[in-house]
FINU-299771 format. One record per residue (C-alpha): residue number from 1; x, y, z. Coordinates in Angstrom, 3 decimals, always signed. Example, Ala and Ser with C-alpha at 12.3 -4.5 7.8 and 13.67 -1.06 7.14 Angstrom:
# residues 2
<site 1; <+12.300; -4.500; +7.800>> <site 2; <+13.670; -1.060; +7.140>> 
//
This chain:
# residues 362
<site 1; <+93.322; +97.310; +92.765>> <site 2; <+95.377; +100.443; +93.397>> <site 3; <+96.247; +100.376; +89.690>> <site 4; <+92.613; +100.962; +88.668>> <site 5; <+91.753; +104.588; +87.868>> <site 6; <+88.054; +103.944; +88.547>> <site 7; <+88.693; +103.161; +92.229>> <site 8; <+90.050; +105.152; +95.163>> <site 9; <+92.115; +102.654; +97.176>> <site 10; <+93.715; +103.330; +100.566>> <site 11; <+97.341; +102.198; +100.987>> <site 12; <+97.888; +98.814; +102.580>> <site 13; <+99.818; +100.012; +105.639>> <site 14; <+96.914; +102.317; +106.559>> <site 15; <+94.429; +99.503; +105.991>> <site 16; <+96.526; +97.047; +107.991>> <site 17; <+96.284; +99.184; +111.143>> <site 18; <+92.943; +97.389; +111.632>> <site 19; <+94.477; +93.917; +111.375>> <site 20; <+93.459; +91.650; +114.291>> <site 21; <+91.358; +94.470; +115.742>> <site 22; <+87.620; +94.622; +116.272>> <site 23; <+86.352; +97.591; +114.289>> <site 24; <+82.988; +98.324; +112.759>> <site 25; <+83.010; +98.690; +109.003>> <site 26; <+81.229; +102.041; +109.260>> <site 27; <+83.975; +103.388; +111.566>> <site 28; <+86.708; +102.144; +109.246>> <site 29; <+84.972; +103.868; +106.355>> <site 30; <+84.806; +107.154; +108.271>> <site 31; <+88.417; +106.901; +109.491>> <site 32; <+89.825; +106.254; +106.032>> <site 33; <+87.310; +108.227; +103.982>> <site 34; <+86.173; +105.301; +101.828>> <site 35; <+82.813; +103.996; +100.645>> <site 36; <+83.612; +100.257; +100.676>> <site 37; <+85.698; +97.920; +102.804>> <site 38; <+87.206; +94.611; +101.693>> <site 39; <+87.870; +92.258; +104.580>> <site 40; <+88.736; +88.610; +104.949>> <site 41; <+91.328; +86.118; +106.088>> <site 42; <+94.008; +83.750; +104.834>> <site 43; <+94.788; +80.403; +106.462>> <site 44; <+97.524; +78.051; +105.303>> <site 45; <+97.730; +74.323; +105.994>> <site 46; <+100.447; +72.327; +104.285>> <site 47; <+100.329; +73.046; +100.567>> <site 48; <+96.779; +74.377; +100.670>> <site 49; <+95.352; +77.792; +101.487>> <site 50; <+91.867; +78.959; +102.465>> <site 51; <+90.957; +82.542; +101.601>> <site 52; <+87.738; +84.264; +102.630>> <site 53; <+86.820; +87.689; +101.299>> <site 54; <+83.808; +89.970; +101.516>> <site 55; <+83.073; +93.419; +100.142>> <site 56; <+80.976; +95.597; +102.447>> <site 57; <+79.239; +98.942; +101.947>> <site 58; <+80.898; +101.174; +104.563>> <site 59; <+77.794; +103.329; +104.977>> <site 60; <+75.030; +100.729; +105.297>> <site 61; <+77.138; +97.756; +106.400>> <site 62; <+75.470; +95.583; +103.735>> <site 63; <+77.494; +92.872; +102.023>> <site 64; <+77.889; +93.379; +98.283>> <site 65; <+79.821; +90.171; +97.623>> <site 66; <+81.445; +87.332; +99.558>> <site 67; <+83.216; +84.110; +98.684>> <site 68; <+85.559; +81.440; +100.019>> <site 69; <+88.433; +79.756; +98.201>> <site 70; <+90.118; +76.460; +99.051>> <site 71; <+93.103; +76.118; +96.756>> <site 72; <+96.578; +74.736; +96.404>> <site 73; <+99.231; +77.317; +97.250>> <site 74; <+100.488; +77.378; +93.682>> <site 75; <+97.012; +78.597; +92.608>> <site 76; <+97.130; +81.669; +94.846>> <site 77; <+97.860; +84.045; +91.965>> <site 78; <+94.699; +82.927; +90.159>> <site 79; <+92.702; +83.494; +93.359>> <site 80; <+94.086; +87.039; +93.649>> <site 81; <+92.970; +87.776; +90.102>> <site 82; <+89.532; +86.249; +90.663>> <site 83; <+88.905; +88.335; +93.800>> <site 84; <+89.886; +91.488; +91.928>> <site 85; <+87.512; +90.662; +89.073>> <site 86; <+84.627; +90.054; +91.519>> <site 87; <+85.180; +93.435; +93.179>> <site 88; <+85.411; +95.250; +89.859>> <site 89; <+82.132; +93.634; +88.789>> <site 90; <+80.407; +94.342; +92.117>> <site 91; <+81.299; +98.034; +91.947>> <site 92; <+80.626; +98.287; +88.202>> <site 93; <+84.084; +99.720; +87.580>> <site 94; <+84.929; +100.400; +83.949>> <site 95; <+88.462; +99.305; +83.081>> <site 96; <+90.581; +101.062; +80.493>> <site 97; <+92.300; +98.986; +77.844>> <site 98; <+95.645; +99.468; +79.595>> <site 99; <+94.198; +98.329; +82.922>> <site 100; <+92.803; +95.189; +81.327>> <site 101; <+96.209; +94.445; +79.795>> <site 102; <+97.994; +94.970; +83.103>> <site 103; <+95.504; +92.715; +84.854>> <site 104; <+96.344; +89.893; +82.475>> <site 105; <+100.099; +90.064; +83.122>> <site 106; <+101.651; +87.436; +85.385>> <site 107; <+104.417; +88.773; +87.616>> <site 108; <+105.984; +85.391; +88.406>> <site 109; <+104.984; +81.753; +88.359>> <site 110; <+107.491; +80.907; +91.086>> <site 111; <+105.699; +80.837; +94.426>> <site 112; <+109.008; +80.668; +96.317>> <site 113; <+110.249; +83.786; +94.515>> <site 114; <+107.005; +85.589; +95.394>> <site 115; <+107.358; +84.540; +99.037>> <site 116; <+110.935; +85.835; +99.107>> <site 117; <+109.754; +89.145; +97.671>> <site 118; <+107.128; +89.547; +100.404>> <site 119; <+109.565; +88.634; +103.174>> <site 120; <+112.153; +90.975; +101.692>> <site 121; <+109.642; +93.831; +101.719>> <site 122; <+108.964; +93.141; +105.405>> <site 123; <+112.710; +93.411; +106.080>> <site 124; <+112.929; +96.693; +104.141>> <site 125; <+110.274; +98.254; +106.367>> <site 126; <+112.482; +97.732; +109.446>> <site 127; <+114.992; +100.233; +107.990>> <site 128; <+118.133; +98.896; +109.672>> <site 129; <+121.439; +98.002; +108.070>> <site 130; <+121.024; +94.325; +108.950>> <site 131; <+117.402; +94.072; +107.777>> <site 132; <+118.285; +95.851; +104.536>> <site 133; <+121.048; +93.317; +103.879>> <site 134; <+118.604; +90.474; +104.572>> <site 135; <+116.149; +92.041; +102.127>> <site 136; <+118.824; +92.397; +99.469>> <site 137; <+119.746; +88.713; +99.760>> <site 138; <+116.068; +87.683; +99.481>> <site 139; <+115.563; +89.788; +96.356>> <site 140; <+118.771; +88.388; +94.833>> <site 141; <+117.556; +84.843; +95.506>> <site 142; <+114.156; +85.680; +94.005>> <site 143; <+115.795; +86.927; +90.785>> <site 144; <+117.925; +83.774; +90.669>> <site 145; <+114.779; +81.638; +90.929>> <site 146; <+112.995; +83.717; +88.295>> <site 147; <+115.393; +85.815; +86.169>> <site 148; <+112.395; +87.596; +84.606>> <site 149; <+110.809; +88.682; +87.893>> <site 150; <+110.672; +92.443; +87.327>> <site 151; <+109.364; +93.393; +90.770>> <site 152; <+112.210; +91.561; +92.485>> <site 153; <+114.720; +93.564; +90.422>> <site 154; <+112.896; +96.803; +91.294>> <site 155; <+113.060; +96.045; +95.019>> <site 156; <+116.693; +94.948; +94.702>> <site 157; <+117.357; +98.377; +93.212>> <site 158; <+115.631; +99.961; +96.207>> <site 159; <+117.677; +97.928; +98.697>> <site 160; <+120.922; +98.838; +96.956>> <site 161; <+119.925; +102.514; +96.788>> <site 162; <+119.204; +102.503; +100.502>> <site 163; <+122.690; +101.108; +101.173>> <site 164; <+124.083; +104.150; +99.368>> <site 165; <+121.704; +106.748; +100.791>> <site 166; <+122.186; +105.587; +104.382>> <site 167; <+125.973; +105.294; +104.046>> <site 168; <+125.934; +101.566; +104.827>> <site 169; <+128.453; +100.669; +102.132>> <site 170; <+131.850; +101.869; +100.926>> <site 171; <+131.206; +100.517; +97.412>> <site 172; <+131.462; +103.559; +95.140>> <site 173; <+129.551; +101.774; +92.379>> <site 174; <+126.491; +100.863; +94.439>> <site 175; <+124.381; +103.673; +92.944>> <site 176; <+125.280; +102.407; +89.464>> <site 177; <+124.157; +98.922; +90.520>> <site 178; <+120.851; +100.351; +91.778>> <site 179; <+120.325; +102.063; +88.424>> <site 180; <+121.128; +98.873; +86.540>> <site 181; <+118.541; +96.853; +88.489>> <site 182; <+115.853; +99.534; +88.090>> <site 183; <+116.436; +99.705; +84.331>> <site 184; <+116.310; +95.908; +84.151>> <site 185; <+112.958; +95.912; +85.979>> <site 186; <+111.515; +98.439; +83.516>> <site 187; <+112.842; +96.457; +80.547>> <site 188; <+111.277; +93.233; +81.864>> <site 189; <+107.895; +94.816; +82.637>> <site 190; <+107.213; +98.281; +81.159>> <site 191; <+103.830; +98.334; +82.948>> <site 192; <+105.167; +97.850; +86.504>> <site 193; <+104.758; +101.008; +88.656>> <site 194; <+107.333; +100.059; +91.307>> <site 195; <+109.983; +99.693; +88.589>> <site 196; <+109.495; +103.325; +87.594>> <site 197; <+109.499; +104.418; +91.242>> <site 198; <+112.863; +102.784; +91.807>> <site 199; <+114.191; +104.217; +88.560>> <site 200; <+112.983; +107.740; +89.425>> <site 201; <+114.703; +107.762; +92.821>> <site 202; <+118.060; +106.598; +91.451>> <site 203; <+117.924; +108.996; +88.509>> <site 204; <+117.255; +111.868; +90.923>> <site 205; <+120.425; +111.196; +92.881>> <site 206; <+122.264; +110.763; +89.590>> <site 207; <+121.056; +114.357; +89.013>> <site 208; <+119.140; +113.380; +85.875>> <site 209; <+116.162; +115.483; +86.947>> <site 210; <+113.934; +115.432; +83.866>> <site 211; <+114.320; +111.682; +83.412>> <site 212; <+113.550; +111.199; +87.125>> <site 213; <+110.368; +113.277; +86.896>> <site 214; <+109.262; +111.421; +83.755>> <site 215; <+109.778; +108.043; +85.468>> <site 216; <+107.837; +109.155; +88.558>> <site 217; <+104.985; +110.504; +86.427>> <site 218; <+104.849; +107.173; +84.623>> <site 219; <+104.537; +105.364; +87.972>> <site 220; <+101.583; +107.598; +88.918>> <site 221; <+99.919; +107.004; +85.549>> <site 222; <+100.235; +103.237; +85.953>> <site 223; <+99.044; +103.221; +89.589>> <site 224; <+96.932; +106.318; +90.255>> <site 225; <+95.970; +105.087; +93.745>> <site 226; <+99.473; +104.168; +94.871>> <site 227; <+100.505; +106.566; +97.643>> <site 228; <+104.219; +105.873; +97.288>> <site 229; <+104.144; +106.718; +93.583>> <site 230; <+102.682; +110.136; +94.366>> <site 231; <+105.240; +110.625; +97.144>> <site 232; <+108.133; +109.706; +94.826>> <site 233; <+106.818; +112.211; +92.266>> <site 234; <+106.797; +114.908; +94.969>> <site 235; <+110.275; +113.937; +96.129>> <site 236; <+111.857; +114.162; +92.674>> <site 237; <+110.030; +117.412; +91.864>> <site 238; <+111.344; +119.167; +94.981>> <site 239; <+114.895; +119.359; +93.666>> <site 240; <+113.944; +121.144; +90.443>> <site 241; <+110.316; +122.390; +90.737>> <site 242; <+109.394; +122.630; +94.454>> <site 243; <+106.211; +124.582; +93.724>> <site 244; <+104.848; +121.473; +91.983>> <site 245; <+105.693; +119.076; +94.827>> <site 246; <+102.983; +120.031; +97.338>> <site 247; <+99.992; +118.576; +95.481>> <site 248; <+101.415; +115.052; +94.942>> <site 249; <+102.688; +114.687; +98.537>> <site 250; <+99.291; +115.771; +99.886>> <site 251; <+97.640; +113.307; +97.513>> <site 252; <+99.925; +110.608; +98.931>> <site 253; <+98.776; +111.530; +102.444>> <site 254; <+95.131; +111.232; +101.398>> <site 255; <+95.744; +107.801; +99.899>> <site 256; <+97.699; +106.677; +102.960>> <site 257; <+96.177; +108.360; +106.047>> <site 258; <+98.644; +106.562; +108.333>> <site 259; <+101.522; +107.850; +106.220>> <site 260; <+105.192; +107.432; +107.166>> <site 261; <+107.251; +110.404; +108.425>> <site 262; <+109.001; +110.612; +105.064>> <site 263; <+105.878; +112.256; +103.659>> <site 264; <+106.042; +114.960; +106.346>> <site 265; <+109.717; +115.586; +105.669>> <site 266; <+109.106; +115.910; +101.930>> <site 267; <+106.326; +118.439; +102.477>> <site 268; <+108.448; +120.363; +104.978>> <site 269; <+111.392; +120.444; +102.577>> <site 270; <+109.154; +121.818; +99.827>> <site 271; <+107.776; +124.536; +102.126>> <site 272; <+111.321; +125.497; +103.104>> <site 273; <+112.315; +125.977; +99.472>> <site 274; <+109.140; +128.022; +98.886>> <site 275; <+110.052; +130.223; +101.908>> <site 276; <+106.938; +129.123; +103.780>> <site 277; <+109.018; +128.691; +106.912>> <site 278; <+106.270; +128.319; +109.518>> <site 279; <+104.621; +125.589; +107.444>> <site 280; <+108.002; +123.940; +106.952>> <site 281; <+108.753; +123.986; +110.669>> <site 282; <+105.386; +122.471; +111.522>> <site 283; <+105.833; +119.478; +109.207>> <site 284; <+109.512; +118.929; +110.024>> <site 285; <+108.716; +118.908; +113.765>> <site 286; <+106.071; +116.254; +113.161>> <site 287; <+108.570; +114.193; +111.166>> <site 288; <+111.182; +114.393; +113.924>> <site 289; <+108.629; +113.502; +116.603>> <site 290; <+107.862; +110.306; +114.715>> <site 291; <+111.501; +109.528; +113.868>> <site 292; <+113.865; +111.274; +116.337>> <site 293; <+117.011; +110.018; +114.593>> <site 294; <+116.184; +111.250; +111.115>> <site 295; <+119.134; +113.321; +109.971>> <site 296; <+117.603; +115.275; +107.025>> <site 297; <+114.609; +116.423; +109.087>> <site 298; <+116.874; +117.753; +111.853>> <site 299; <+119.117; +119.490; +109.289>> <site 300; <+116.243; +121.315; +107.607>> <site 301; <+114.676; +122.147; +110.972>> <site 302; <+117.954; +123.861; +111.897>> <site 303; <+117.997; +125.724; +108.577>> <site 304; <+114.335; +126.734; +108.915>> <site 305; <+114.838; +128.058; +112.440>> <site 306; <+117.851; +130.038; +111.236>> <site 307; <+115.751; +131.575; +108.448>> <site 308; <+113.122; +132.515; +111.053>> <site 309; <+115.784; +134.263; +113.146>> <site 310; <+115.487; +131.759; +116.012>> <site 311; <+119.245; +131.299; +116.370>> <site 312; <+119.337; +129.509; +119.731>> <site 313; <+116.814; +126.872; +118.631>> <site 314; <+118.662; +126.486; +115.335>> <site 315; <+121.884; +125.727; +117.220>> <site 316; <+120.138; +123.030; +119.243>> <site 317; <+118.961; +121.320; +116.055>> <site 318; <+122.421; +121.748; +114.536>> <site 319; <+123.945; +119.925; +117.521>> <site 320; <+121.416; +117.117; +117.082>> <site 321; <+122.277; +116.903; +113.396>> <site 322; <+125.986; +116.723; +114.204>> <site 323; <+125.293; +113.974; +116.709>> <site 324; <+123.724; +111.933; +113.943>> <site 325; <+126.377; +112.892; +111.360>> <site 326; <+129.619; +114.084; +112.991>> <site 327; <+131.366; +114.566; +109.644>> <site 328; <+128.792; +116.824; +107.994>> <site 329; <+130.443; +119.581; +105.954>> <site 330; <+129.578; +122.160; +103.313>> <site 331; <+131.642; +120.232; +100.782>> <site 332; <+129.841; +116.959; +101.447>> <site 333; <+126.416; +118.605; +101.346>> <site 334; <+127.236; +120.489; +98.149>> <site 335; <+128.470; +117.360; +96.391>> <site 336; <+125.545; +115.193; +97.469>> <site 337; <+122.325; +117.225; +97.373>> <site 338; <+120.823; +117.010; +93.843>> <site 339; <+119.394; +120.511; +93.421>> <site 340; <+119.043; +121.386; +89.754>> <site 341; <+119.610; +125.114; +90.313>> <site 342; <+123.006; +126.089; +91.825>> <site 343; <+121.409; +129.256; +93.206>> <site 344; <+119.012; +127.138; +95.283>> <site 345; <+121.889; +124.980; +96.497>> <site 346; <+123.819; +128.108; +97.536>> <site 347; <+120.800; +129.356; +99.473>> <site 348; <+120.410; +126.034; +101.303>> <site 349; <+124.110; +125.963; +102.149>> <site 350; <+123.908; +129.511; +103.521>> <site 351; <+120.946; +128.521; +105.723>> <site 352; <+122.906; +125.497; +106.974>> <site 353; <+125.887; +127.749; +107.712>> <site 354; <+123.705; +130.258; +109.552>> <site 355; <+122.344; +127.426; +111.703>> <site 356; <+125.858; +126.271; +112.547>> <site 357; <+125.634; +123.047; +110.572>> <site 358; <+128.560; +123.479; +108.198>> <site 359; <+130.908; +125.705; +110.140>> <site 360; <+134.409; +124.504; +110.891>> <site 361; <+134.794; +122.599; +114.156>> <site 362; <+137.691; +122.938; +116.603>> 
//
């Protein structure tokens, strides 16, 4: 439903904060800023599944639609589609031609491949080297089961990119592999938003800025309610057009009220580049509070404090950054960070130097 332009849909990880909790629909509506709440349950027994679903008006608490489905597991995709159609009808949402076409596309007919994708995504969220490797193997198995499963290729690209970005591999070609899988996902399904998200991120770090922005914009067009698509657009814009990055990251936060700390870091990075240092410091502090071992947030906090003339505090953050990355150097930073403008890169490096991040160590 997040792909429908006629609906405003909150991200799943914000919605799932209410899972297994007793909460009134009206309170959920106020917390998330939505007019309707979809709730229900899924129970599996052998090769059969029972799904209950009901759509509730978050203001009045009245039920607009409810149904129950008892199906074989291999019919679960049809049930998903049917529930979506009922909600669209209940809310009188007008679908564009493109949305109707996307709704008719089948992602995979292999239930085992779909299950592997879901379990792989759960592993990705744990953000450890071991869980990322588990996710990669699940996505690889899913593509082996269904060689035309575009979403599995897109997530395989993401897992491989994370290996590179986190320094978990010595394979110099891993970024090329990530690009290959993202391009394969787009080729298999040109209407799949996550394929363009994966492609945009890899293209950014390949320093193909305009192609990265175009891919991210395509993801937003295909899924206007997808918070991560808006965040990816903000992230790729920062490195070439930081003044344009604030609106999409704030949109991502609205779509996902329980947003991850990456959103805060992205906004803080953009403020730093725009010389809004107090705003940058505020968001970077919030990011670090939620993820104390996040290297980029500590590095830009150190740089921001240096720009504010708070040298002692900058040195503390620099020491924390060096704890997380003992080998940080101006050369490594210069080679890795994908700023489009060398003048901006020089300014960032000077701020890092002033904070004590890239100075020579004894």
